[in-house]
C-alpha positions in Angstrom: 0.0 0.0 0.0 2.9 2.4 0.7 4.4 1.5 -2.7 1.0 2.5 -4.2 1.5 6.0 -2.7 -0.8 5.8 0.4 0.1 6.9 3.9 0.0 3.7 5.8 -0.2 2.8 9.4 1.0 -0.6 10.7 0.0 -2.0 14.1 1.6 -5.3 15.1 2.3 -7.2 18.3 4.2 -8.1 20.3 7.3 -6.0 19.9 10.9 -7.3 20.1 12.8 -4.5 22.0 10.9 -1.2 21.9 7.1 -0.9 22.3 7.1 1.8 19.6 7.8 -1.0 17.0 4.1 -1.7 17.3 3.0 1.6 15.8 4.5 2.5 12.4 3.5 5.1 9.9 5.2 4.7 6.6 7.7 2.6 8.4 8.5 5.2 11.0 7.7 4.4 14.7 5.6 6.7 16.9 7.9 9.4 18.3 8.9 9.1 21.9 7.2 12.4 22.9 4.0 11.5 21.1 3.9 8.1 22.8 4.4 9.7 26.2 1.8 12.4 25.4 -0.9 9.9 24.3 -0.2 7.7 27.3 -0.6 10.7 29.7 -3.8 11.8 27.8 -5.4 8.4 28.1 -4.1 7.4 31.5 -7.2 8.3 33.4 -9.4 6.3 31.0 -7.0 3.4 31.0 -7.2 3.2 34.8 -10.9 3.8 35.0 -11.6 0.9 32.6 -8.8 -1.3 33.9 -7.7 -1.6 30.3 -5.0 -4.2 29.6 -1.6 -3.3 28.2 -2.7 -4.5 24.7 -6.0 -2.5 24.9 -4.0 0.5 25.9 -1.5 0.3 23.1 -4.3 -0.3 20.6 -5.9 3.0 21.7 -2.6 4.8 21.5 -1.9 3.4 18.1 -5.3 4.4 16.7 -4.9 7.9 18.2 -1.4 8.2 16.7 -2.5 7.0 13.3 -5.3 9.7 13.2 -2.8 12.4 14.3 -0.3 11.4 11.7 -2.8 11.4 8.9 -2.9 7.7 8.0 -5.0 6.9 4.9 -5.1 3.2 5.4 -4.1 1.0 8.3 -3.0 -2.6 8.5 -4.1 -3.9 11.9 -2.9 -7.2 13.3 -5.3 -8.8 15.8 -3.7 -9.5 19.1 -5.3 -12.7 20.5 -8.2 -14.4 18.9 -10.4 -11.9 17.1 -14.0 -11.8 18.3 -13.2 -10.2 21.6 -9.9 -8.5 20.6 -9.6 -4.8 21.2 -8.7 -4.2 17.5 -12.1 -5.6 16.5 -13.7 -2.2 17.2 -12.8 -1.1 13.7 -14.8 -1.6 10.5 -12.2 -3.0 8.1 -12.4 -2.7 4.3 -11.2 -6.3 4.3 -10.3 -8.8 7.0 -8.2 -12.0 6.8 -7.3 -15.1 8.8 -3.9 -16.3 7.5 -3.7 -19.6 9.4 -4.9 -21.3 12.6 -2.7 -23.2 15.0 -3.1 -24.5 18.6 -2.0 -21.5 20.5 -3.4 -19.6 23.4 -5.7 -22.5 24.1 -6.5 -21.3 27.6 -8.3 -18.3 26.1 -9.4 -19.5 22.7 -10.3 -23.2 23.1 -8.5 -26.4 22.8 -9.3 -27.4 19.3 -8.6 -25.8 15.9 -12.3 -25.4 15.2 -13.0 -23.5 18.4 -10.0 -21.2 17.8 -11.1 -20.7 14.2 -14.6 -19.6 15.4 -13.0 -17.0 17.6 -10.7 -15.7 14.8 -13.7 -15.5 12.4 -15.1 -12.8 14.7 -13.3 -10.2 12.6 -15.5 -11.0 9.6 -17.9 -8.1 8.9 -21.2 -8.0 7.0 -20.8 -6.9 3.4 -17.0 -6.9 3.6 -14.5 -9.3 2.0 -13.1 -12.0 4.4 -10.0 -13.8 3.1 -9.1 -17.3 4.4 -5.5 -18.4 4.0 -5.8 -21.5 6.1 -5.2 -24.8 4.1 -6.9 -27.4 6.4 -10.3 -28.1 4.9 -11.9 -28.7 8.2 -10.7 -25.3 9.6 -11.7 -23.6 6.3 -15.2 -24.9 6.6 -15.4 -23.6 10.2 -14.1 -20.2 9.1 -16.4 -20.0 6.1 -19.5 -21.0 8.0 -18.8 -18.4 10.8 -18.0 -15.6 8.2 -21.1 -16.4 6.1 -23.3 -16.2 9.2 -21.9 -12.7 9.7 -22.8 -11.7 6.1 -19.2 -11.4 5.0 -18.1 -12.1 1.4 -15.7 -15.1 1.7 -12.6 -15.6 -0.4 -10.6 -18.8 0.1 -7.0 -19.0 -1.1 -6.3 -22.3 -2.7 -4.4 -24.6 -0.3 -1.4 -25.1 -2.7 -1.1 -21.4 -3.7 2.2 -19.7 -3.1 3.7 -16.5 -4.4 6.2 -17.2 -7.1 7.6 -13.7 -7.7 10.6 -12.1 -6.1 10.2 -12.0 -2.3 12.3 -10.3 0.3 11.6 -12.9 2.9 12.9 -16.5 2.9 11.1 -19.9 3.1 7.9 -21.6 1.8 5.7 -20.2 4.7 6.5 -16.7 3.7 5.7 -17.5 0.1 2.3 -18.8 1.3 1.9 -15.7 3.4 2.6 -13.5 0.4 0.0 -15.4 -1.7 -2.6 -14.7 1.1 -1.5 -11.0 1.2 -1.9 -10.8 -2.6 -5.4 -12.2 -2.3 -6.2 -9.6 0.3 -4.9 -6.8 -1.9 -7.0 -8.1 -4.8 -10.2 -7.5 -3.0 -9.3 -4.0 -1.6 -11.7 -1.4 -3.1 -10.6 -0.2 -6.5 -9.6 3.4 -5.5 -7.1 2.0 -2.9 -6.0 -1.2 -4.7 -2.3 -1.1 -5.6 -1.2 -2.0 -9.1 0.4 -5.3 -9.9 3.6 -3.5 -10.5 3.5 -2.0 -7.0 2.8 -5.4 -5.5 5.8 -7.0 -7.3 8.1 -4.2 -6.2 6.9 -4.2 -2.6 7.0 -7.9 -2.1 10.6 -8.0 -3.4 11.5 -5.6 -0.6 9.3 -7.1 2.1 11.0 -7.8 5.4 10.1 -8.3 9.1 12.6 -8.5 11.9 12.7 -11.8 13.7 11.2 -14.0 10.9 13.9 -16.2 9.5 16.0 -13.1 9.9 19.6 -13.7 8.8 22.2 -11.2 9.8 25.7 -12.5 9.2 26.1 -15.7 11.1 23.0 -14.9 13.3 19.6 -16.2 12.5 16.6 -14.9 14.5 13.1 -16.5 14.4 10.3 -15.9 16.8 8.7 -19.3 16.2 7.0 -20.5 19.4 4.4 -23.1 18.4 4.4 -26.4 16.5 3.5 -25.1 13.1 6.0 -22.2 13.2 8.8 -24.4 14.5 8.1 -27.0 11.8 8.4 -24.2 9.2 11.7 -23.0 10.9 13.1 -26.6 10.7 12.3 -26.8 7.0 13.9 -23.4 6.5 17.1 -24.6 8.2 17.3 -27.6 5.9 16.7 -25.5 2.8 19.0 -22.6 3.6 22.4 -24.3 3.6 23.5 -22.6 6.8 27.1 -22.6 7.9 27.9 -25.4 10.4 27.9 -26.0 13.3 24.5 -24.5 14.0 24.1 -23.6 17.7 20.6 -22.8 18.9 19.6 -20.7 21.9 16.0 -21.5 22.7 13.8 -19.7 25.3 10.1 -20.2 25.5 7.3 -19.3 27.9 5.8 -21.9 30.3 2.5 -22.3 28.4 4.1 -23.3 25.1 4.5 -26.9 23.7 8.1 -27.5 24.7 8.1 -31.1 23.8 7.0 -30.6 20.2 9.3 -27.7 19.7 12.4 -29.4 21.1 11.9 -32.7 19.4 11.3 -30.9 16.0 14.2 -28.5 16.2 16.9 -30.5 18.0 17.7 -32.8 15.0 18.3 -29.7 12.8 21.0 -28.1 15.0 24.4 -29.3 16.3 24.0 -28.0 19.9 21.2 -26.4 21.8 21.2 -24.1 24.9 18.0 -23.5 26.9 17.6 -20.2 28.8 14.9 -17.9 30.2 14.7 -14.5 28.4 14.9 -11.7 31.1 12.0 -9.8 29.7 9.6 -12.8 30.1 6.8 -12.1 32.5 7.5 -13.7 35.9 4.3 -15.7 35.9 5.1 -17.3 32.5 8.7 -18.2 33.0 9.6 -21.8 32.5 11.0 -23.8 35.4 14.1 -25.2 33.5 14.4 -28.1 36.0 11.2 -29.5 34.5 12.9 -29.9 31.1 15.4 -32.4 32.5 13.0 -35.1 31.2 14.4 -34.3 27.8 17.9 -35.2 28.7 18.2 -37.6 25.8 18.2 -34.6 23.5 21.5 -33.4 24.9 20.3 -30.0 26.0 22.5 -27.4 27.7 20.7 -25.4 30.4 21.9 -22.0 31.4 20.1 -19.9 34.0 22.0 -16.7 33.0 20.7 -15.4 29.6 23.8 -13.4 28.9 26.0 -16.3 29.6 23.9 -18.6 27.4 24.1 -16.1 24.5 27.9 -15.9 24.9 28.3 -19.7 25.1 26.0 -20.4 22.1 28.1 -18.0 20.0 31.4 -19.7 20.6 32.6 -21.8 17.7 29.3 -21.5 15.9 29.0 -21.2 12.1 25.4 -20.1 12.6 23.7 -19.0 15.9 20.0 -19.5 15.9 18.0 -17.6 18.5 14.3 -18.7 18.7 11.3 -19.7 20.8 9.7 -16.4 21.7 9.6 -12.7 20.9 11.1 -12.2 24.3 14.1 -14.4 23.5 14.8 -12.8 20.1 14.2 -9.3 21.4 16.4 -9.8 24.4 19.2 -11.2 22.2 18.9 -8.3 19.7 19.0 -5.7 22.5 22.4 -7.2 23.6 23.9 -7.2 20.1 25.1 -3.8 18.8 23.0 -2.6 15.9 20.5 -5.5 15.8 17.5 -3.8 17.6 14.7 -3.1 15.1 14.7 0.7 15.9 18.5 0.9 16.2 
């Protein structure tokens, strides 16, 4: 949309290092003084309503986008969809890229129940794009969206984007195909040309998503499907050996699947707790001793784990959480997304 000449706001979550990463206008984060001013302006309302951190940042982002003259905004849902604070908007198009077993305590313990929550962003009379490939999940999403009166568009399960793409791996080519489908149903006055799409996709990049920087590789994968994609990416990328992995995940994630999927692809693996992880979601590393057959190296001190994993490595993979990737980036000069 930026390549097509629009002034574009982008709201994403979570952030890696700086909360201002969540609120970009034409690629530029909300200025520090503006973030402070909006926080102060909204503080009484935030306290009165007991708004969560995400609800608060959503309000700040929307205020900032209005103040900075955004013409079109790309809004990423936080958790679920139906009850998410971002769902106050009336989108010109909404989309579910894929559905995986994550946040099950809040969204339900089956793909179908999670899909129904995510379909809550479908709006009457508006396009609703489905990028999920699982036919059972697609049926669930379609049924929920059609009940809301949305116009459903399903991306063929095998479709990938075949043009130049700035991001690596099959999953990103699939994501690009879904994004292309979304752009194709944007109302004509705003819809970018095919030339703009090709140019923009060739330059597309997101920090922390199979993000290669010299011998460092950062990936925020933290559930089974994302780690499977990461493992495939490692096999395809011909990375320099040995590959040393530093993994840190939150306590409510599927450690067993992640470790057993990723461990065969690397030569050594360190397990650590990212310092920015919430205290109530930190993993008790002693509970992971049951996976001793995987030859894991446990290190309570994150800085020491980062230092040890780097020694003698051809490639250093940092993964498992936004917290883990962000904490590592903040300790490596010049790697933080906002500098």
